[in-house]
DRENPA-84137 format. One record per residue (C-alpha): x, z, y; residue in three letters. Coordinates in nm, 3 decimals. Layout:
<recs>
+---------+---------+---------+------+
:       X :       Z :       Y : type :
+---------+---------+---------+------+
:       X :       Z :       Y :  Ala :
...
+---------+---------+---------+------+
</recs>
This chain:
<recs>
+---------+---------+---------+------+
:       X :       Z :       Y : type :
+---------+---------+---------+------+
:  -2.081 :   0.397 :   8.421 :  Met :
:  -1.808 :   0.602 :   8.259 :  His :
:  -1.838 :   0.699 :   7.894 :  Arg :
:  -1.680 :   1.029 :   7.789 :  Ala :
:  -1.503 :   1.027 :   7.454 :  Ile :
:  -1.385 :   1.360 :   7.312 :  Val :
:  -1.151 :   1.408 :   7.017 :  Arg :
:  -0.958 :   1.713 :   6.904 :  Thr :
:  -0.614 :   1.744 :   6.749 :  Phe :
:  -0.431 :   2.021 :   6.566 :  Lys :
:  -0.110 :   1.990 :   6.765 :  His :
:  -0.022 :   1.935 :   7.128 :  Val :
:   0.243 :   1.678 :   7.035 :  Thr :
:  -0.021 :   1.453 :   6.875 :  Ala :
:  -0.243 :   1.483 :   7.182 :  Ala :
:   0.048 :   1.398 :   7.411 :  Glu :
:   0.138 :   1.090 :   7.203 :  Gln :
:  -0.225 :   0.976 :   7.221 :  Val :
:  -0.219 :   1.016 :   7.599 :  Arg :
:   0.095 :   0.800 :   7.626 :  Val :
:  -0.072 :   0.524 :   7.420 :  Glu :
:  -0.398 :   0.548 :   7.615 :  Leu :
:  -0.211 :   0.502 :   7.943 :  Leu :
:  -0.017 :   0.207 :   7.797 :  Ala :
:  -0.353 :   0.054 :   7.691 :  Ala :
:  -0.466 :   0.042 :   8.053 :  Gly :
:  -0.666 :   0.363 :   8.084 :  Ile :
:  -0.603 :   0.536 :   8.416 :  Ala :
:  -0.413 :   0.866 :   8.411 :  Ala :
:  -0.702 :   1.037 :   8.591 :  Asp :
:  -0.933 :   0.929 :   8.306 :  Asp :
:  -0.736 :   1.109 :   8.032 :  Val :
:  -0.739 :   1.488 :   8.009 :  Ala :
:  -0.574 :   1.719 :   7.757 :  Ile :
:  -0.707 :   2.074 :   7.726 :  Asp :
:  -0.536 :   2.330 :   7.505 :  Val :
:  -0.743 :   2.625 :   7.384 :  Arg :
:  -0.453 :   2.854 :   7.293 :  Val :
:  -0.118 :   2.924 :   7.450 :  Asp :
:   0.228 :   3.002 :   7.319 :  Glu :
:   0.153 :   3.373 :   7.296 :  Ser :
:  -0.115 :   3.312 :   7.031 :  Gly :
:  -0.462 :   3.462 :   7.007 :  Pro :
:  -0.537 :   3.762 :   7.220 :  Val :
:  -0.572 :   4.095 :   7.046 :  Gln :
:  -0.746 :   4.212 :   7.361 :  Gly :
:  -0.733 :   4.508 :   7.584 :  Asn :
:  -1.110 :   4.534 :   7.571 :  Phe :
:  -1.185 :   4.534 :   7.199 :  Thr :
:  -1.335 :   4.819 :   7.004 :  Val :
:  -1.237 :   4.896 :   6.647 :  Gly :
:  -1.163 :   5.161 :   6.396 :  Asp :
:  -0.853 :   5.370 :   6.388 :  Ser :
:  -0.552 :   5.214 :   6.214 :  Pro :
:  -0.602 :   5.484 :   5.946 :  Ala :
:  -0.936 :   5.333 :   5.833 :  Val :
:  -0.930 :   5.106 :   5.526 :  Thr :
:  -1.155 :   4.818 :   5.418 :  Gly :
:  -1.311 :   4.532 :   5.613 :  Lys :
:  -1.333 :   4.733 :   5.935 :  Thr :
:  -0.969 :   4.840 :   5.915 :  Ala :
:  -0.756 :   4.762 :   6.216 :  Tyr :
:  -0.509 :   4.569 :   5.999 :  Ser :
:  -0.793 :   4.356 :   5.857 :  His :
:  -0.953 :   4.293 :   6.193 :  Thr :
:  -0.629 :   4.177 :   6.354 :  Tyr :
:  -0.471 :   4.004 :   6.054 :  Ala :
:  -0.339 :   3.655 :   6.125 :  Pro :
:  -0.590 :   3.393 :   6.016 :  Val :
:  -0.494 :   3.068 :   5.845 :  Ala :
:  -0.612 :   2.799 :   6.081 :  Gln :
:  -0.562 :   2.474 :   5.893 :  Glu :
:  -0.894 :   2.338 :   6.019 :  Asp :
:  -0.854 :   2.443 :   6.382 :  Val :
:  -0.802 :   2.168 :   6.636 :  His :
:  -0.670 :   2.346 :   6.946 :  Asp :
:  -0.604 :   2.039 :   7.162 :  Cys :
:  -0.890 :   1.842 :   7.311 :  Gln :
:  -0.841 :   1.495 :   7.455 :  Val :
:  -1.117 :   1.364 :   7.679 :  Thr :
:  -1.120 :   1.002 :   7.787 :  Val :
:  -1.349 :   0.873 :   8.058 :  Ser :
:  -1.375 :   0.503 :   7.976 :  Ala :
:  -1.490 :   0.283 :   8.265 :  Ala :
:  -1.632 :   0.010 :   8.042 :  Asp :
:  -1.706 :  -0.078 :   7.679 :  Ala :
:  -1.375 :  -0.259 :   7.625 :  Ala :
:  -1.172 :   0.043 :   7.739 :  Leu :
:  -1.391 :   0.270 :   7.527 :  Ala :
:  -1.320 :   0.059 :   7.217 :  Glu :
:  -0.944 :   0.062 :   7.290 :  Arg :
:  -0.951 :   0.437 :   7.340 :  Ala :
:  -1.147 :   0.498 :   7.019 :  Leu :
:  -0.903 :   0.284 :   6.820 :  Ala :
:  -0.606 :   0.484 :   6.952 :  Ile :
:  -0.776 :   0.821 :   6.900 :  Leu :
:  -0.883 :   0.730 :   6.546 :  Asp :
:  -0.540 :   0.590 :   6.454 :  Arg :
:  -0.386 :   0.926 :   6.544 :  His :
:  -0.641 :   1.122 :   6.342 :  Gly :
:  -0.856 :   1.248 :   6.628 :  Gly :
:  -1.137 :   1.471 :   6.507 :  His :
:  -1.487 :   1.419 :   6.651 :  Asp :
:  -1.606 :   1.774 :   6.730 :  Pro :
:  -1.972 :   1.669 :   6.754 :  Asp :
:  -2.122 :   1.685 :   6.402 :  Pro :
:  -2.436 :   1.496 :   6.510 :  Ala :
:  -2.228 :   1.208 :   6.645 :  His :
:  -2.014 :   1.196 :   6.332 :  Ala :
:  -2.327 :   1.191 :   6.113 :  Ala :
:  -2.477 :   0.906 :   6.318 :  Ala :
:  -2.157 :   0.701 :   6.282 :  Ile :
:  -2.147 :   0.765 :   5.906 :  Ala :
:  -2.513 :   0.659 :   5.872 :  Ala :
:  -2.448 :   0.342 :   6.073 :  Arg :
:  -2.145 :   0.255 :   5.859 :  Glu :
:  -2.348 :   0.299 :   5.536 :  Thr :
:  -2.606 :   0.050 :   5.658 :  Arg :
:  -2.348 :  -0.224 :   5.714 :  His :
+---------+---------+---------+------+
</recs>
């Protein structure tokens, strides 16, 4: 039974380096996927949005609504590993953690933290 492991990264280059190491560790190429949630053109300022006129001021102002947002905590690259067995899963986790992979599931992260406190 395959176990899916998901970690996110801030930059594509980190995700690509992780993939190289996962493949070198014996994980099949078909079992490693990288998904990027943004593209080089940046966030869409849509053709189908509704907003106030650019002349309006305050929080509903056009310039406020479409202002660039600091995204220090955003992890736009997701790496998913489908580990065929426990040994591969442990190898994958070690590589993902070494590169600073972020676990996007808060419940899973809380369970790991609780388990580590008990030991």
